[in-house]
N, C-alpha and C positions, 0 to 999 in steps of 0.2 A: 365135524370131521373126526371126532372121537380122539382128541389128543390124549396121549398116554405118556406122561413125563416121569422118568425114573428118578429116584432120589439121587442127589449129588453126593451123598455119603452112604454108599452101599456097604454091606458087611464086608470087612477086610478079607481078602483072599490071598493066600500065599502064592507068590509067583511060581513056586515049584509045583503047585497043584493044577496049574493051567497048562494046556497044550502049548507047544512052542509057537504054533501059528497064531494063537490068541495073544501071547506075549508080544510077538512081533507086530501084530496089528495095532497094539496100544502104544507103540513107540512114537515119539514126536514125528510130525510130518514135515518139519522145517528144521533148518540148520540152527545151531546155537547162535550164530551171528545174526541170523534173521530174527530169531525169537527176541534177542536183546534189542534189535531195532524196533520191532513191533511194540515193545513195551513203552517206547518213548513217544509214540504218536497216538493221536486220538482215534478211537474206534467208532464204528457205526452203531448208533443206538436204534431203538425200535422204530420210531416214526420215519427217519430217513430211509431205513431199510425197507419199510412198507412201500414207500414211494419209488425206491429203486426197483423193487420187484414189479411194481405196477408199470413202470416204464420199460422194463425188460420184456413185458408181455404185451401191453396194450397201448398206453398213452392217451386213452380217451375213446369215445365212441366213433372217432374218425375211421372210416373204412368198413363199418358194419353194414352200410346201406346195400351193397350188392346182394346180400342174402334175401332182401325183399324183392329185388329185381329178378332174382333167380327162381324164387319159389313162392312168393306172396307173403303177406304179413303174418298169417298164422304159423306157417312153417318156420319163418324167420324167428318169431318169438319163441316157439318150441325149441328151435335149435340152440338159442342162447340160454334156455332153461335147462335143457338136457345135456348138451355137449360138455359143460363143466364137470358133470358126474362121470362121463365116459372118459374124458381126457384130462381136464385141468386138475381135478382133485387127486386122481391117482398119481399124476406127475408131481404135484406139490407134496403129497404124502411121502413119496419115495425120496424127494429132495430133502425133506425135513429129517427123515431117519438117517440117511447116509451123510448129510452135512453135519449132523450132530455127532455121529459116530466117528467121522473123519473131519474135524474142524480145521482143515488147512486149505490154503489156496491151491487151486487145481481142480477141485470138485469132482466132476464126472470122470476125469482122467484118473484120479486116485482110485475111484470105485472100480473102474474096468481093470486097472492094474492089479488091485488086490484080489479081484475075483478070478481073472483069467491070465494074468501075467503081463509083462511089459509090451509085447507086441500089440495086444488088444488095447492097452492103455494108450500107446502111441497112436494107433489108428483112430481111437476115440478122439484124441486131441486134434488130429488132422481134420476129421469130419466136422467137429464142432467149431474149431477155429475158423476154417474156411467158410463154413455156413454163416458164422457170426460176422466176419469182416465184410463179406459180400452183402449181407443184409444191412450193415451199417452204411454202406456206400449209397443206399437209396435216400437216406435222410437229408444230407446236404442238397441233393438234387431236388427233393420235394420242397425244402425251404426256399430255394431259388424259384421254383415254380409258383410259390405263393407270392414271393416278392415281385415277380414279373407282372402280376396283376396291378401293382401300384407303379412299378417302374418297368415299362416295356423294353427298355434297353437290355434287360437280362434275358430276353426271350431266346436269343441265339448268338452264335459267333463268339468272338474273343471276350466280350464283356461277360457272357454266361460262364465260359470256362474259368475266367479269373475269379468270378464270384463264387463258383463251386470250390476252387482251390483255397481262396482266402477264408471262406466260411468253414471249410474242413479243418484248416490249420488253427483258426481261432477257437473252434469248439474243442479241438484236441488239446490246446493249451489250457482251457478250463479244466479238462480232465487231469492234466499234469499238476494242477494246484492241490489235488488231494481228494480222496474218496469221500471224506466227510463234507468237503465243499460241494462236491457233486451231489451228495445225499441231500443236503439242505437246499441246493438249487432245484433238485427234483421235487421237493415239497412245494416250493414257490411256483414252479412251472405247472405242477399238477393242479394246484388250487386255481391258478389263473386260467388254465385251459378247460377246467371242468365247470367253473362258475356260470358261463353262459348256458350250458346245458341244464344246470339246476334251475336257472331262471326261466328258460324256455319250458321246461317240464311243469313248473308251477303255473305259469300263465296258460298252458295248454289244458289244464284240468277241466275248466268249464266247457271247453270245446270238444271234449272226448265223447265219441259215440261208440260204446263197447262192441256193437255188432261189426264194426270195421276190423276188429281183431280176429274175427272168424273167417276173414277173406282168404281163400286159397289161391288167389291170383286171378288175373283177367282171363276170360274165356278166349281160347285160341292161342294163348301164349304158352309155349312149351317150357316146362321146367328145366332149368340148367343145373343139374345136380353136381356137375364138375365145379362150376362157379360157386355153388352153395357150400359144398364141403370144403373147398380150398379157402373160401373166405372165413369160415368158422375156424379152420385150422390155423390160418394166418393170424387171426385175432386172439387166439387163446392158447398159443404155445410159448415155448421158451421159459417155462417156470423154473427149469433147472439151471438156467444161465447164472443166476445169482450165487450158485454153489461155489463158483470160482472165487468169490469174495469172502468165503467163510472165515478165513484167517484175519479179516479186517473187521469182523463183527464183535461187538462187546458182549461177552457171555453168550456165545453162539448156541450152547446147548439149550438155553431157555429162549433167547431172542429169536432164533431162526424159526422154530415151529409157530410161535405166536405171530411173527411177521408174515409167514406164508398163509396162515389161517385168515388173518385180517385182509391181506392182499387179495386172496381168492374171492372173498365176499365183496370187497370193495370194487374189484375189477368187474365182476359179474353184474353188480348193481349199476356200475357206470355204463355198461352196455344196455342193460335191460330197461332201465327207467326212461332214457330218451327214446328208445325204440318203441316202447309201449305208448309213451305220450304222443309221439308224432304219428304213428300208424292209427291211433285212435282219434286224433284231432283233425287230420287232413286226409282227403281222398284224391289221389292224383294218378295219372297214368303210370303203370308199373315200370315202364321203361325209363322213367325219370329218376328212379332210385339207383343212381350211379354213385360212386365214391365222391363225397363232397355235397351230396344232396341235403345233409343235415343243415348246412348253412342256408340253403334256399328255404327249407322248412322253417327255420328261425325267422326269416323275413315274412313268411306267410302268417305265422302265429303271432309274432311280436312286432317286427319292423326291421327296416334295413340296417339300423344301427347294431342290432344283435347279430345279423348275418356277418357284418364286418368283424365283430368281436369273436365270433366262432372261427372266422378265417384267420384272425390273429392267433387265436388259441391253437389252431392247427399248426401254425408256424412254431409256436412255443412247444407244442407237443413233440414235434420232430426234433427239436433241440434236446428235450428230455430223453427221447428214445436213443438219440445218438450218444449222449453222455453215459446212460446206463449200460448200453451194450458195448461201448468202447471200454468201459471199466471192466466188464466181464471178460472181454478178450485179452486185455492187457494183463490182468491178474491171472488168467489162465496160463499165459506165457511164463510169468513169474513162478506160478505153482509148478509147472512142468520142469522148470530149471531147479527148483528146490528138491524135487524128488528124482532128479537125474535123467530126465528125458531130453533136456536141452542143456547146452553148455552153461557153466556156472555164471558167466557174465550176463546171461539173459535174466538173472534174478536181481540185477543191479537196481538200486533205488536212488531217486534223485536226492541230492544232499539237502536241499531246502524244504522240499515237500514230502519226501519219503515215498514217492510214488514210483511204480515200475516203469521207468522211462523207456527201457528197451522195448517192452511190450507195447507201450503207447506209440512209439515211433514205428515199429514194425506193422502194427495194425493200421496206423494212419497212412503209411506208404502204400499198402495193398488197397486200402479204401480209395485213395486218390487214383490209383491205376484203374480200378474198376469203374469209378464214377463217370468216366468219359466213354464207356462202351455201351453198345446197345445190349443190355444185359437181361432181357426178358427170359431167355433160356438159361442164362447163368443163375438168375434168381431162382428159377424153378429147380436148377441143379443144386443150389444151396439148400432148398427145402428137401430135396432128395437125400442129400448128405446128412441133413439134420435127422431125417427119418431113420436112416441107417444107424446113426448115433443113438437114437432113442431106443431102437430095438436092442442094441447092445447094452444100453443102460438098464432096461427092464430085465434082461438076462443076468446082468451083473448083480442087480438087487436080489433076485431069487437065488443066485449062486452064493452070495454072501450069507444069506439066511441059512442056506443048507450047509455051507462050508464052515461058517463061524457062528454057530448058534449062541455061544457064550460071550460074543463080543459085546462090550458095553455100548448100549444104545440109549442115550439120555431121552431121546424120543423114539418110540417104537410104534409102527403101524399095528393096531390091535387086531391082528388076524393071524390065523395059522396058515401053514403053507398052501393047502388047497384054496383058501380064500385069496391068498396073495397071487396064486397062479391065475385065477379067474380075473382078478383086478388088473393084471398085466396083459392078459390075453385079449381083452376087449379093445383097449387102445392100440395094441399091436396089430390087431386085425384092421383097424382103421388106417394105420401107417402103411400096411401092405396094399390096401386099396389105393391110397394116395400115390404110392410108388408105381402101382400097376397101370395107372392112367397117364403116366409120364410119357413124353414124346421120345422118339429115337435120339434126338439131339441131347435131351436131358440124360438119357442112359449113357451116351457117349462121353459127355463132359464129366459126369459123375464118375464114370469108370476111369477116365484120365486122372482126375483129382485123387481118387482112391489109390491108383497105381503110384502117383507121386508121393502119397503118404507112406506107402510101403517102402519105396526107395529112400525116403527120408529116414525111416526107422533103421534101415540097413546102413545108411551113411552115418548116423549117430552111433550105431554099434561099432562101426569101423573106427570112428574117431576115438571111442573109448579104448578099444584094443590097441590102437597105435599111439594113444595118449597125445593126439594132436590138439585136443582141447581139455581144459579142466572141467570136471563134473563134480557136483556135490556128492554123488555116490557112484560107485563103480557100475552098479546095475540097479536100475529103478525097480525092477520086480523082485529083488532079493528080499525085500521086507515082507512080501506076501507069498 
């Protein structure tokens, strides 16, 4: 990925020799009280950070199967080989540069604010927060869907609703105990959920017939490009979500780029190795490659016991996904309060665990509300909002390079502006494609959510003017 780490001890520069905008950009991104609190609690180190990024994005090979169903083995393999260069690496590079330049909680909200002002920062916060919490709502539901295979009582009715509620609350409490606890839990969950795929891939080696990799799909089966690209996008996005935890990372200027580099390689291999192993070892009807087929493949290659292990691994993976993404949303709320987009009380931390309890409670309540809805279109709307946020994020990255060329960037993407524009235009074109194929319902729901975000910004501005609530700063954008 071409890491370029600047020295931590650059040649001293007189503050008076820098433009005012550069000096302001280098001001602390958190209040003094928050900084004192952070010094007292344990930070995320490299290994837990890698697994948190992994669970922000993937959580394992679960869910990659529809690419084979949509376009055949060869195109599926090429998709997971090529798409990381089109999407994952550019997003990870941008996250690494901006998270080290602005190592405070809030991540992409800070970047949009510093590039375009408080309105864009607030709108970015709305898009990414709603996208995140709606996405989180799917994981307790999926956990219960796996449990009902063993306990049919959870299939429907009151027992199912209670199980979703209780599992959501229990998983949220684990998040409340601290981001370092969540980080080490992610390591354990990641190892446990990936081990059966490692074993299956090793056993599959003698059974592999390489010509099966060249299969373009069964004759007469029309390629479903909508399903193919949406599956790739779903499995390889959200690299920037971990940016909202930048203030919780130990030595973020060094740890963040390395964590993202390892996580990108690790995640791509976690998709590719099982996919190559299974498509080479077995030949089945293309229609069988639905989500969850990897468990059936494990039974064909190894035995039923491995199928059960992969199904348990899927359950554990959903727990890891829930924890990582809830942490991201909760710390986004805290970060937005620290820079004045939300009232000061939203930055409150728990006395015992020093976690952002307001953000955790708010995210959990919205998650619970969405969990009981038929949210196929709402999930699609969340992806639409995420795409809007990513377009703004790419624009903010380019604007900050243009607007603040002298800003200290401990990690810097090693390209000049023309190369950066091309790097951002390619994934932006894909985002526009994903948005263009959305349904009318998705456009409507996304429009309503965006309008709500604009009204929220105006409401917060009124609260500041009338001093109805205390804010850390009078105007979030005054620093940029």
